[in-house]
C-alpha positions as a Python dict, from the first residue, in 0.01 Angstrom:
ca = {
    (1, 'X'): (0, 0, 0),
    (2, 'X'): (355, 57, -118),
    (3, 'X'): (568, 222, 154),
    (4, 'X'): (785, 412, -93),
    (5, 'X'): (480, 565, -257),
    (6, 'X'): (330, 655, 81),
    (7, 'X'): (652, 836, 177),
    (8, 'X'): (656, 1011, -158),
    (9, 'X'): (300, 1143, -135),
    (10, 'X'): (347, 1252, 227),
    (11, 'X'): (650, 1450, 124),
    (12, 'X'): (457, 1606, -162),
    (13, 'X'): (183, 1697, 83),
    (14, 'X'): (434, 1883, 299),
    (15, 'X'): (609, 2059, 11),
    (16, 'X'): (288, 2162, -164),
    (17, 'X'): (106, 2234, 163),
    (18, 'X'): (-181, 2004, 65),
    (19, 'X'): (-473, 1901, 290),
    (20, 'X'): (-524, 1549, 423),
    (21, 'X'): (-661, 1295, 173),
    (22, 'X'): (-577, 1531, -111),
    (23, 'X'): (-544, 1239, -352),
    (24, 'X'): (-912, 1159, -306),
    (25, 'X'): (-1029, 1522, -314),
    (26, 'X'): (-829, 1677, -599),
    (27, 'X'): (-1123, 1894, -704),
    (28, 'X'): (-1064, 2105, -390),
    (29, 'X'): (-712, 2197, -507),
    (30, 'X'): (-621, 2505, -707),
    (31, 'X'): (-497, 2470, -1063),
    (32, 'X'): (-157, 2612, -960),
    (33, 'X'): (-122, 2320, -715),
    (34, 'X'): (-267, 2053, -942),
    (35, 'X'): (-16, 2120, -1219),
    (36, 'X'): (303, 2037, -1020),
    (37, 'X'): (127, 1748, -846),
    (38, 'X'): (33, 1591, -1179),
    (39, 'X'): (385, 1653, -1312),
    (40, 'X'): (535, 1463, -1019),
    (41, 'X'): (294, 1173, -1060),
    (42, 'X'): (368, 1161, -1432),
    (43, 'X'): (746, 1159, -1385),
    (44, 'X'): (760, 922, -1086),
    (45, 'X'): (522, 661, -1229),
    (46, 'X'): (582, 711, -1601),
    (47, 'X'): (219, 803, -1667),
    (48, 'X'): (133, 1030, -1958),
    (49, 'X'): (-32, 1350, -1827),
    (50, 'X'): (-320, 1530, -2003),
    (51, 'X'): (-220, 1721, -2315),
    (52, 'X'): (-442, 2015, -2224),
    (53, 'X'): (-384, 2188, -1889),
    (54, 'X'): (-737, 2230, -1753),
    (55, 'X'): (-846, 2178, -1395),
    (56, 'X'): (-1118, 1929, -1489),
    (57, 'X'): (-871, 1710, -1680),
    (58, 'X'): (-605, 1729, -1406),
    (59, 'X'): (-859, 1637, -1137),
    (60, 'X'): (-964, 1335, -1341),
    (61, 'X'): (-598, 1239, -1391),
    (62, 'X'): (-535, 1234, -1014),
    (63, 'X'): (-856, 1043, -936),
    (64, 'X'): (-787, 773, -1195),
    (65, 'X'): (-427, 714, -1088),
    (66, 'X'): (-431, 769, -709),
    (67, 'X'): (-509, 410, -605),
    (68, 'X'): (-274, 257, -862),
    (69, 'X'): (14, 481, -758),
    (70, 'X'): (-32, 409, -387),
    (71, 'X'): (-18, 33, -454),
    (72, 'X'): (278, 53, -696),
    (73, 'X'): (640, 149, -639),
    (74, 'X'): (762, 445, -845),
    (75, 'X'): (899, 309, -1170),
    (76, 'X'): (1249, 456, -1139),
    (77, 'X'): (1271, 538, -768),
    (78, 'X'): (1372, 190, -646),
    (79, 'X'): (1486, 216, -282),
    (80, 'X'): (1577, 584, -291),
    (81, 'X'): (1443, 850, -57),
    (82, 'X'): (1199, 1121, -173),
    (83, 'X'): (1482, 1376, -180),
    (84, 'X'): (1651, 1166, -448),
    (85, 'X'): (1331, 1188, -649),
    (86, 'X'): (1342, 1568, -644),
    (87, 'X'): (1702, 1567, -763),
    (88, 'X'): (1600, 1342, -1051),
    (89, 'X'): (1316, 1578, -1131),
    (90, 'X'): (1569, 1861, -1156),
    (91, 'X'): (1803, 1654, -1374),
    (92, 'X'): (1510, 1549, -1591),
    (93, 'X'): (1423, 1916, -1636),
    (94, 'X'): (1780, 1989, -1743),
    (95, 'X'): (1777, 1705, -1997),
    (96, 'X'): (1452, 1827, -2147),
    (97, 'X'): (1605, 2169, -2212),
    (98, 'X'): (1935, 2028, -2337),
    (99, 'X'): (2106, 2217, -2057),
    (100, 'X'): (2326, 1974, -1865),
    (101, 'X'): (2434, 2155, -1551),
    (102, 'X'): (2806, 2112, -1613),
    (103, 'X'): (2765, 2268, -1959),
    (104, 'X'): (2579, 2580, -1850),
    (105, 'X'): (2775, 2876, -1979),
    (106, 'X'): (2867, 3155, -1736),
    (107, 'X'): (2559, 3375, -1700),
    (108, 'X'): (2702, 3683, -1531),
    (109, 'X'): (3028, 3871, -1595),
    (110, 'X'): (3048, 3930, -1220),
    (111, 'X'): (3077, 3569, -1106),
    (112, 'X'): (3206, 3220, -1189),
    (113, 'X'): (2980, 2915, -1126),
    (114, 'X'): (3120, 2682, -859),
    (115, 'X'): (2841, 2434, -785),
    (116, 'X'): (2499, 2360, -927),
    (117, 'X'): (2218, 2308, -674),
    (118, 'X'): (1933, 2065, -731),
    (119, 'X'): (1608, 2257, -778),
    (120, 'X'): (1269, 2133, -663),
    (121, 'X'): (995, 2335, -833),
    (122, 'X'): (635, 2272, -738),
    (123, 'X'): (469, 2607, -798),
    (124, 'X'): (483, 2850, -1086),
    (125, 'X'): (661, 3128, -899),
    (126, 'X'): (828, 2931, -618),
    (127, 'X'): (1160, 2751, -628),
    (128, 'X'): (1291, 2528, -351),
    (129, 'X'): (1643, 2398, -319),
    (130, 'X'): (1848, 2237, -44),
    (131, 'X'): (2174, 2360, 105),
    (132, 'X'): (2399, 2102, 269),
    (133, 'X'): (2617, 2180, 569),
    (134, 'X'): (2914, 2195, 332),
    (135, 'X'): (2727, 2448, 118),
    (136, 'X'): (2653, 2664, 421),
    (137, 'X'): (3016, 2648, 525),
    (138, 'X'): (3124, 2746, 174),
    (139, 'X'): (2889, 3045, 172),
    (140, 'X'): (3068, 3189, 475),
    (141, 'X'): (3344, 3290, 236),
    (142, 'X'): (3304, 3658, 146),
    (143, 'X'): (3356, 3585, -224),
    (144, 'X'): (3086, 3314, -234),
    (145, 'X'): (2722, 3389, -315),
    (146, 'X'): (2396, 3231, -428),
    (147, 'X'): (2282, 3316, -780),
    (148, 'X'): (1947, 3230, -939),
    (149, 'X'): (1875, 3249, -1313),
    (150, 'X'): (1592, 3179, -1554),
    (151, 'X'): (1701, 3034, -1890),
    (152, 'X'): (1514, 2956, -2209),
    (153, 'X'): (1537, 2623, -2387),
    (154, 'X'): (1841, 2748, -2581),
    (155, 'X'): (2038, 2811, -2261),
    (156, 'X'): (2009, 3189, -2298),
    (157, 'X'): (1941, 3411, -1999),
    (158, 'X'): (1588, 3551, -1996),
    (159, 'X'): (1574, 3912, -1883),
    (160, 'X'): (1466, 3908, -1520),
    (161, 'X'): (1385, 4278, -1497),
    (162, 'X'): (1014, 4345, -1452),
    (163, 'X'): (893, 3984, -1443),
    (164, 'X'): (522, 3959, -1368),
    (165, 'X'): (315, 3674, -1229),
    (166, 'X'): (-63, 3708, -1249),
    (167, 'X'): (-20, 4080, -1300),
    (168, 'X'): (200, 4126, -992),
    (169, 'X'): (568, 4212, -1027),
    (170, 'X'): (786, 3926, -902),
    (171, 'X'): (1040, 4000, -630),
    (172, 'X'): (1407, 3936, -701),
    (173, 'X'): (1519, 3799, -367),
    (174, 'X'): (1634, 3491, -180),
    (175, 'X'): (1503, 3456, 173),
    (176, 'X'): (1511, 3194, 453),
    (177, 'X'): (1259, 2914, 420),
    (178, 'X'): (1086, 2731, 705),
    (179, 'X'): (1242, 2392, 623),
    (180, 'X'): (1584, 2323, 771),
    (181, 'X'): (1876, 2417, 544),
    (182, 'X'): (1643, 2522, 264),
    (183, 'X'): (1570, 2854, 102),
    (184, 'X'): (1315, 2988, -142),
    (185, 'X'): (1313, 3258, -404),
    (186, 'X'): (1020, 3420, -580),
    (187, 'X'): (1176, 3541, -903),
    (188, 'X'): (1176, 3266, -1160),
    (189, 'X'): (849, 3282, -1348),
    (190, 'X'): (769, 3423, -1687),
    (191, 'X'): (519, 3343, -1958),
    (192, 'X'): (659, 3064, -2173),
    (193, 'X'): (890, 2777, -2098),
    (194, 'X'): (1220, 2801, -1915),
    (195, 'X'): (1472, 2630, -1693),
    (196, 'X'): (1544, 2746, -1339),
    (197, 'X'): (1908, 2746, -1230),
    (198, 'X'): (2048, 2808, -882),
    (199, 'X'): (2424, 2809, -833),
    (200, 'X'): (2682, 2875, -567),
    (201, 'X'): (2917, 3120, -738),
    (202, 'X'): (3244, 3296, -675),
    (203, 'X'): (3195, 3670, -709),
    (204, 'X'): (3475, 3834, -903),
    (205, 'X'): (3664, 4135, -776),
    (206, 'X'): (3706, 4440, -998),
    (207, 'X'): (4065, 4342, -1070),
    (208, 'X'): (3958, 3991, -1174),
    (209, 'X'): (3697, 4134, -1411),
    (210, 'X'): (3960, 4371, -1549),
    (211, 'X'): (4191, 4076, -1613),
    (212, 'X'): (3910, 3913, -1811),
    (213, 'X'): (3870, 4231, -2017),
    (214, 'X'): (4245, 4226, -2087),
    (215, 'X'): (4189, 3896, -2269),
    (216, 'X'): (3985, 4091, -2526),
    (217, 'X'): (4148, 4332, -2774),
    (218, 'X'): (4231, 4673, -2626),
    (219, 'X'): (4084, 4975, -2804),
    (220, 'X'): (4229, 5314, -2892),
    (221, 'X'): (4261, 5554, -3187),
    (222, 'X'): (4504, 5491, -3471),
    (223, 'X'): (4711, 5788, -3355),
    (224, 'X'): (4741, 5658, -2999),
    (225, 'X'): (4810, 5309, -3133),
    (226, 'X'): (5108, 5457, -3319),
    (227, 'X'): (5237, 5613, -2995),
    (228, 'X'): (5199, 5280, -2814),
    (229, 'X'): (5392, 5106, -3089),
    (230, 'X'): (5675, 5358, -3060),
    (231, 'X'): (5689, 5290, -2685),
    (232, 'X'): (5690, 4909, -2730),
    (233, 'X'): (5381, 4878, -2509),
    (234, 'X'): (5252, 4530, -2420),
    (235, 'X'): (5355, 4350, -2735),
    (236, 'X'): (5169, 4037, -2621),
    (237, 'X'): (4836, 4225, -2604),
    (238, 'X'): (4620, 4275, -2912),
    (239, 'X'): (4540, 4643, -2971),
    (240, 'X'): (4264, 4739, -3214),
    (241, 'X'): (4235, 5096, -3342),
    (242, 'X'): (3893, 5240, -3415),
    (243, 'X'): (3773, 5345, -3759),
    (244, 'X'): (3918, 5678, -3872),
    (245, 'X'): (3608, 5749, -4081),
    (246, 'X'): (3411, 5851, -3772),
    (247, 'X'): (3442, 6139, -3528),
    (248, 'X'): (3800, 6057, -3431),
    (249, 'X'): (3923, 6187, -3768),
    (250, 'X'): (3845, 6537, -3635),
    (251, 'X'): (4067, 6501, -3328),
    (252, 'X'): (4350, 6752, -3300),
    (253, 'X'): (4649, 6532, -3231),
    (254, 'X'): (4927, 6794, -3242),
    (255, 'X'): (4872, 6871, -2873),
    (256, 'X'): (4628, 6697, -2641),
    (257, 'X'): (4569, 6668, -2268),
    (258, 'X'): (4468, 6328, -2130),
    (259, 'X'): (4305, 6304, -1786),
    (260, 'X'): (4372, 6005, -1562),
    (261, 'X'): (4105, 6100, -1308),
    (262, 'X'): (3742, 5992, -1289),
    (263, 'X'): (3486, 6242, -1416),
    (264, 'X'): (3262, 6153, -1120),
    (265, 'X'): (3484, 6125, -812),
    (266, 'X'): (3790, 6310, -948),
    (267, 'X'): (4005, 6033, -797),
    (268, 'X'): (4275, 5857, -994),
    (269, 'X'): (4155, 5584, -1228),
    (270, 'X'): (4280, 5233, -1156),
    (271, 'X'): (4115, 5037, -1437),
    (272, 'X'): (4056, 5253, -1750),
    (273, 'X'): (3771, 5129, -1970),
    (274, 'X'): (3527, 5264, -2226),
    (275, 'X'): (3258, 5145, -2463),
    (276, 'X'): (3339, 5054, -2820),
    (277, 'X'): (3093, 5332, -2913),
    (278, 'X'): (3267, 5606, -2712),
    (279, 'X'): (3466, 5876, -2893),
    (280, 'X'): (3615, 6067, -2597),
    (281, 'X'): (3971, 5941, -2624),
    (282, 'X'): (4126, 6185, -2376),
    (283, 'X'): (3910, 6061, -2086),
    (284, 'X'): (3814, 5717, -1957),
    (285, 'X'): (3579, 5552, -1710),
    (286, 'X'): (3704, 5373, -1402),
    (287, 'X'): (3586, 5011, -1407),
    (288, 'X'): (3538, 4996, -1030),
    (289, 'X'): (3311, 5301, -1023),
    (290, 'X'): (3122, 5182, -1330),
    (291, 'X'): (3050, 4834, -1190),
    (292, 'X'): (2950, 4985, -857),
    (293, 'X'): (2684, 5192, -1032),
    (294, 'X'): (2564, 4888, -1228),
    (295, 'X'): (2527, 4672, -916),
    (296, 'X'): (2339, 4943, -725),
    (297, 'X'): (2107, 5014, -1017),
    (298, 'X'): (2225, 5374, -1060),
    (299, 'X'): (2348, 5299, -1412),
    (300, 'X'): (2167, 5114, -1691),
    (301, 'X'): (2475, 5006, -1887),
    (302, 'X'): (2562, 5347, -2032),
    (303, 'X'): (2891, 5537, -2042),
    (304, 'X'): (2933, 5774, -1748),
    (305, 'X'): (3087, 6037, -1975),
    (306, 'X'): (2890, 6037, -2302),
    (307, 'X'): (2586, 5822, -2205),
    (308, 'X'): (2630, 5588, -2502),
    (309, 'X'): (2547, 5220, -2463),
    (310, 'X'): (2812, 5031, -2268),
    (311, 'X'): (2693, 4676, -2211),
    (312, 'X'): (2943, 4414, -2099),
    (313, 'X'): (2993, 4299, -2460),
    (314, 'X'): (3077, 4661, -2555),
    (315, 'X'): (3312, 4721, -2261),
    (316, 'X'): (3684, 4728, -2342),
    (317, 'X'): (4007, 4831, -2176),
    (318, 'X'): (4132, 5158, -2321),
    (319, 'X'): (4482, 5073, -2445),
    (320, 'X'): (4622, 5425, -2415),
    (321, 'X'): (4472, 5479, -2071),
    (322, 'X'): (4610, 5144, -1953),
    (323, 'X'): (4953, 5244, -2080),
    (324, 'X'): (4949, 5585, -1909),
    (325, 'X'): (4818, 5452, -1576),
    (326, 'X'): (5120, 5222, -1552),
    (327, 'X'): (5378, 5482, -1661),
    (328, 'X'): (5259, 5813, -1513),
    (329, 'X'): (5225, 5905, -1144),
    (330, 'X'): (5044, 6231, -1215),
    (331, 'X'): (4681, 6276, -1310),
    (332, 'X'): (4716, 6478, -1632),
    (333, 'X'): (4940, 6390, -1926),
    (334, 'X'): (5015, 6616, -2223),
    (335, 'X'): (5065, 6469, -2570),
    (336, 'X'): (5257, 6662, -2837),
    (337, 'X'): (5247, 6483, -3169),
    (338, 'X'): (5378, 6137, -3092),
    (339, 'X'): (5571, 6248, -2783),
    (340, 'X'): (5439, 6201, -2428),
    (341, 'X'): (5547, 6461, -2171),
    (342, 'X'): (5539, 6257, -1851),
    (343, 'X'): (5530, 6459, -1530),
    (344, 'X'): (5512, 6806, -1690),
    (345, 'X'): (5185, 6890, -1519),
    (346, 'X'): (5233, 6720, -1181),
    (347, 'X'): (5277, 7041, -988),
    (348, 'X'): (4961, 7187, -1141),
    (349, 'X'): (4744, 6892, -1035),
    (350, 'X'): (4865, 6823, -683),
    (351, 'X'): (4644, 7089, -530),
    (352, 'X'): (4328, 6951, -692),
    (353, 'X'): (4360, 6578, -618),
    (354, 'X'): (4394, 6420, -277),
    (355, 'X'): (4727, 6257, -199),
    (356, 'X'): (4581, 5906, -157),
    (357, 'X'): (4438, 5914, -508),
    (358, 'X'): (4760, 6050, -658),
    (359, 'X'): (4969, 5773, -504),
    (360, 'X'): (4729, 5500, -614),
    (361, 'X'): (4926, 5293, -863),
    (362, 'X'): (4793, 4971, -1015),
}
């Protein structure tokens, strides 16, 4: 008997929760257990698995190869420990999907990948990965978090809302696992083929997300863009005016009132944003309130004001709102033609807005 192979199959027994002598009684195993077992044998010993995934064929595959595998060292394991084998399985999975871990594009607008974790998958809806002591220390930082994703073979995120396994809705959670320094999550299964990714990520603050949005063009109407040009606003920022053939052509621009308060909380807006589909140019959303609703599930990526679609790709900084937030201490600004009357309505708004909100300047 080869000692490396014995260690390997004992470890597989523990991870897959297999009975004793499982190699000689594979017909007693469930298909969901046979599939990952055969995959490991195939990868570790370079044996071609059955083309058709049927229990009878998988049972025969294990029976035919059990004795040979126990007497032979894994073909590419050499003197490594079983844990190294699992890491190679994860890397092999990444290579198959042309998704090298260091080339994975950022999946979420709310975080930045910091470290890729090796994934050890042995069941259809169960993912196991190991956290080192350094990882645990890193996760003590308030801005650090664990993120799990399910990608297709083209490195695109598969929608993880309402994923079902055997007719039962999968749970989106990460919970403690019984092995030391390991965790499990029951969310990464969907019909078809995909790649499981678990990362330690840095969660971005609202201000950091806003700074990312500032790297995109800022949106406003052509009339407001003219006012910004007259005021020499942010010449190093690209400002794109919307099409005048739509609803904005009906705006009365001789005299307008622009609100710098949230339509929900009535507090002063810090980070003015809107969707590229929105046409309410005298009022904006506050990015912090909007993201808070997204994260809690209260909002399904729609504008808080007009309910039009407002996905992250459609979210932009409102150029005129950004300009006013930096220049005006009050919460209402009146526009007459191309002239901005700063401070004219301060006294009228002080009784309606709390002092903390009014003094909030970004």
